[in-house]
C-alpha positions in Angstrom: 70.5 106.0 111.6 67.6 106.3 114.1 69.0 103.3 116.1 72.5 104.7 116.3 73.9 105.1 119.8 74.9 108.6 120.6 78.1 108.7 122.7 77.8 111.6 125.2 80.6 114.1 124.9 82.8 114.6 127.9 82.4 117.9 129.8 84.8 120.7 128.8 86.5 120.2 132.1 87.1 116.5 131.5 88.3 117.3 127.9 90.8 119.8 129.4 92.1 117.3 131.9 92.5 114.7 129.2 94.4 117.3 127.1 96.7 118.1 130.0 97.5 114.4 130.6 98.1 113.7 126.9 100.4 116.7 126.6 102.3 115.7 129.8 102.8 112.3 128.3 104.0 113.7 125.0 106.3 116.2 126.7 107.7 113.4 128.9 108.4 111.2 125.9 110.1 114.1 124.0 112.3 114.9 127.1 113.0 111.2 127.6 114.1 110.8 124.0 116.3 114.0 124.3 118.0 112.6 127.4 118.8 109.5 125.5 120.2 111.6 122.6 117.4 110.6 120.3 115.5 113.0 118.0 111.9 113.7 118.8 110.6 114.3 115.3 110.0 110.6 114.5 107.7 110.5 117.5 105.9 113.6 116.5 105.4 112.4 112.9 103.9 109.1 114.1 101.9 110.8 116.8 100.4 113.2 114.3 99.6 110.6 111.7 98.3 107.9 113.9 96.1 110.1 116.1 94.6 112.1 113.3 94.6 110.3 110.0 94.6 106.7 111.2 92.3 107.6 114.1 94.3 105.6 116.6 92.7 102.4 115.2 94.5 99.4 116.5 94.0 97.6 113.1 95.9 100.4 111.4 98.9 100.3 113.7 101.1 97.8 111.9 100.4 99.3 108.4 101.1 102.8 109.7 104.3 101.7 111.5 105.6 100.0 108.4 104.6 102.9 106.1 106.5 105.4 108.3 109.6 103.2 108.5 109.6 102.7 104.7 109.2 106.5 104.2 111.9 107.3 106.7 114.3 104.8 105.1 113.5 106.1 101.7 114.1 109.7 102.9 117.5 108.7 104.2 118.3 106.4 101.2 120.3 108.9 99.1 122.8 109.5 102.0 122.8 105.9 103.1 123.4 104.6 99.5 126.1 107.2 99.0 127.8 106.1 102.2 127.5 102.4 101.3 128.8 102.8 97.8 131.1 105.7 98.3 129.6 107.2 95.1 127.2 110.2 95.2 125.8 109.4 91.8 124.9 105.9 92.8 123.2 107.3 95.9 121.2 109.8 93.8 120.2 107.2 91.2 119.3 104.6 93.9 117.2 107.3 95.6 115.4 108.3 92.4 114.6 104.6 91.6 113.2 104.1 95.0 111.0 107.2 94.7 109.7 106.0 91.3 108.9 102.6 92.9 107.1 104.2 95.9 105.1 106.6 93.8 104.1 103.7 91.5 103.0 101.7 94.5 100.9 104.7 95.7 99.2 105.0 92.4 98.7 101.2 92.2 97.3 101.1 95.7 97.9 97.4 96.4 100.7 97.8 99.0 98.8 99.2 102.0 102.0 100.2 103.9 102.8 102.7 101.1 100.4 105.1 102.8 100.2 108.8 103.5 102.7 108.5 106.4 105.2 106.8 104.1 104.9 109.6 101.6 104.9 112.3 104.3 108.1 111.0 105.8 109.7 110.8 102.3 108.6 114.2 101.3 109.6 116.0 104.5 113.0 114.3 104.8 113.9 115.0 101.2 112.2 118.4 100.5 113.2 120.3 103.6 116.7 118.9 104.2 118.0 117.7 100.9 120.2 114.7 101.6 119.5 113.6 105.1 122.7 112.8 106.9 123.0 109.0 107.2 124.8 109.2 110.6 121.5 110.0 112.3 119.4 107.2 110.6 119.7 104.6 113.4 118.8 107.1 116.2 115.8 108.1 114.1 114.7 104.5 113.7 115.1 103.9 117.4 113.0 107.0 118.2 110.4 105.9 115.7 110.3 102.4 117.2 109.7 103.9 120.7 106.8 105.9 119.3 105.3 102.8 117.6 105.7 100.8 120.8 104.1 103.5 122.9 101.1 103.6 120.6 100.9 99.8 120.5 100.6 99.9 124.3 98.1 102.8 124.3 95.8 101.2 121.6 95.9 97.9 123.4 94.9 99.5 126.7 92.1 101.5 125.0 90.8 98.4 123.2 90.8 96.4 126.5 89.0 99.2 128.3 86.4 99.5 125.6 85.9 95.7 125.6 85.4 95.7 129.4 83.0 98.6 129.2 81.0 96.9 126.4 80.9 93.6 128.3 79.7 95.4 131.4 77.0 97.2 129.4 75.8 93.9 127.9 75.7 92.3 131.3 73.4 95.1 132.6 70.9 94.5 129.8 
């Protein structure tokens, strides 16, 4: 612990500037999705989870993206299955089976994509809205894909900048 490098905190002014830039990007993304007729909540869900719980770690991007997609699809499954089968009972039974499978996988812990984002999506989509209308599923998936792509670019840029900074520091020593 004595040999740990302490990273200096940015000044409060720099923190404020970073916040303003980040908020401007988020607002632009939400407005852009709105202009395309896409919902913004999938972006917000992924943004919240990936920046806080997953810590914007590049190695967690694929698992987080998969987990969110699985949870979103599971949340829509009752409506989608009802639409596909034309039978509300089949939709409900299929949804319940899917929930049992997902919770079993959470308890088991072997499938990493069945993560907190997966369960958060499932819970929110089913608890707050009941049957999520299947007609908006594809637009939600597209919005979610935009969010994942955005964070793939951001994490790649941050990783590249960190690698350059580390390489420059090693060269100076």
